[in-house]
N, C-alpha and C positions, 0 to 999 in steps of 0.2 A: 255045352254048359254057358251061359250067357254069364260074361262078368259085369257085374253093376257100377257103373261110375258116374260122377258128377261133372258138369262142364258148365261154367257161366260164361255167356258171352257178354264182353263189356261192352259191345256196338249197340246192345239192345236195353242194358240194364239202366233203368230210370231211377233207381234208389226210392221205390216206393214202400219197400219193407212189408209188401205183401206176404213175401216168402217167410219173413220172420213170423209175423204174426199166425199165418198160417201153422206153422210148426208148434208155438206155443200153445195155441187153443187145442189143436187136433189130440196133441201127446199129452196137456195138462202138465208141461215144464214147469217145475219149482221156481219158485220167486228167486231172482237172482241169478239164474243160469240162463243162457242163451246158447242153443245149439247151433244156430246159424245166425251170422249177423249180416249185416251189409257194410263194406269198408269202401270209402271215396277217395280217390287219389286225386291230388291237385284240387282239392275243395274250392270252388268259387273263382278258378283260375281257368284260361284258355286250355281246352286237352283235358278236362276233367273227366274222370272214367269212374265208374263204381261197378262192385264185383260182388257177389253174395258168396259167402264163405261158410264153410261148415268141414266135418270130418270128411276128407277125401277117401277113406278106405284105401289106402296106401297098398300096392301090391307087397313091399317089404317096410310094413307099418314101424317106425320106431318106438310108438307106444308097447306095440307088443315084444321089442326087444329090450325095454328096460324094466318092465314089469317085474317086481320080485315073487310076487305070487302067481303070476301066471293069470292073470283075471281076463285076459284079451284073447280072443279066438275066433277065427276066420270060418265064415259059410261057405260052401261049395260055389255060391254067385261072390266069393272076393268079398263079402262084406264082413267088416271087422267091428267085432261085437264086444262087448264085457260082461262080467259075472259080477253084480255088485253085493251078491254075498262072499265073495271071496277078496273083493276091495277093500284096502286098510287105508286107504286116502293119503297114500304118503305120499302123492304129486309129482312123483316120477316123469308120469305122461305127460302132463301139463308141462314141464320143462323140455320133453324131448319133441313134442308136437311142434312141429314149423307153422300148423294152422292154427293153433291156439285152440284147438277143438275139446279137449276134457276140460270140463269146468267142474267147480267145486260150489256149493251152497255159500253164499255170502251172510251166513248169520253163523250165530255162537261164539264161543271164547276163541280167542287170538291163537292162533295154531291147531285149531281142531277142524281139517277140512272137511269131513263128514265122506258119505259116499260120493265117487265121482259119477258126472255124468256127461254124455254126449249125444251126439247123432247117430242114430242107429240105422240109417237110410229107410226109416218106417220097417224096420225088421225085427222088432222087438228084442227079446233077450234070450235066455237057456229054459224059461219055463215052457209050459205048452203052448202052442200057439194059440193066440186069442183069447187066452185066459185071463180071469180077473189080477191074478198074480202079476203075470206078464206087463198087462197093461198100468197098473201101479207102479211097478218099477220100471218100465222102458218104455211106455207110451203105446200106440197102437201099432200092430201089425199088418199094413197093408201088401206088403209083398204077400204073405199068406193067403190073402185077400185075391190077389192076381192084379193089385193095383201098384203103382209108381207113389214115389214119394210124394205127401201134398205139397210140398215148397215149390217143386218142378211144375205138377198141374196147376197150381194157382199163380204162376207168374203170369201176368198180363201180356207181356210182351214176347215170352218163351224165350227168355234170356235166358233162364235156367233149366238145362238140361240134364236128365237122369233117364238111366235105363243101362241097355247093354252098352257097354264099350265100345264095339265096333260100331254099333248105329249112332251113336252118339255123335262120333268123331265124323262119320259119313254125313251128317246133318250138319256140323259145324263147316266141314271141308267146302259143301258145296255153297254154305252161306259167303264163305270167304272167297270163293270163285266168281258168285256170283256180282258182289260187291266191285271185284275187278280192281283192287286195290294194292294187290301184289304186294310190294315190300313196304307200303304203308300202313301195313296191320299194325294195330297197338302194340308198341314194345318192339317191334323189329328192327328201327333204326338205332334204338340204345342198345340192344344187344348186338347187333352185327354190323351196324354203320360204321363209318369213320369219323375219326375225331375232328372236329371242325378244326382248322388252321385258325392261327392265332393271327387277330388284325395287327395289320401292319403299322406300325410307327409312323405318326407324321412327320414330313420332311421339315427340315431345321432349315431355316435360312433368314435373311435379314434384308431391311430393304434399302 
């Protein structure tokens, strides 16, 4: 059984936000909610990188662990989904998720969050596949149609990859090998590099 995963290649992302637009349009995402967003690091500086971020459908999802009403569930393909009929809008999942994937409508009185919404990997929800009820609550179920998430399919530079985790890993591994960067891959020196030695103090001396 395939295990679905996302991966964003920071060397290819050009911050066009095509993935964000595709997701909002195809799923008719409510106003004030972004299931996917593009994050830019070191914006405008040398070494600037952008990555597309959404729910990563974690193997050990923290949102599932903290939900007091157990509205989250996982499909056979490893996609983390939720049942809006069970959600009470407590916000625990929002605080637990390291990717900020769970979103709440930005409208209504202060403190009234409403039903949580998040990326579904274009896999809908607990309602009947491709039914009107499923679409209204969760958006399109492209996986039931034999298709991959539209955000990845619309990525002009193929920076955003989606599908079987093993295949996605093989594609990215091949890219890194072809680039021939080795230890220069983004983030490698920060994680594993040696700290730079402090500059030597200028020698003191008089004329």
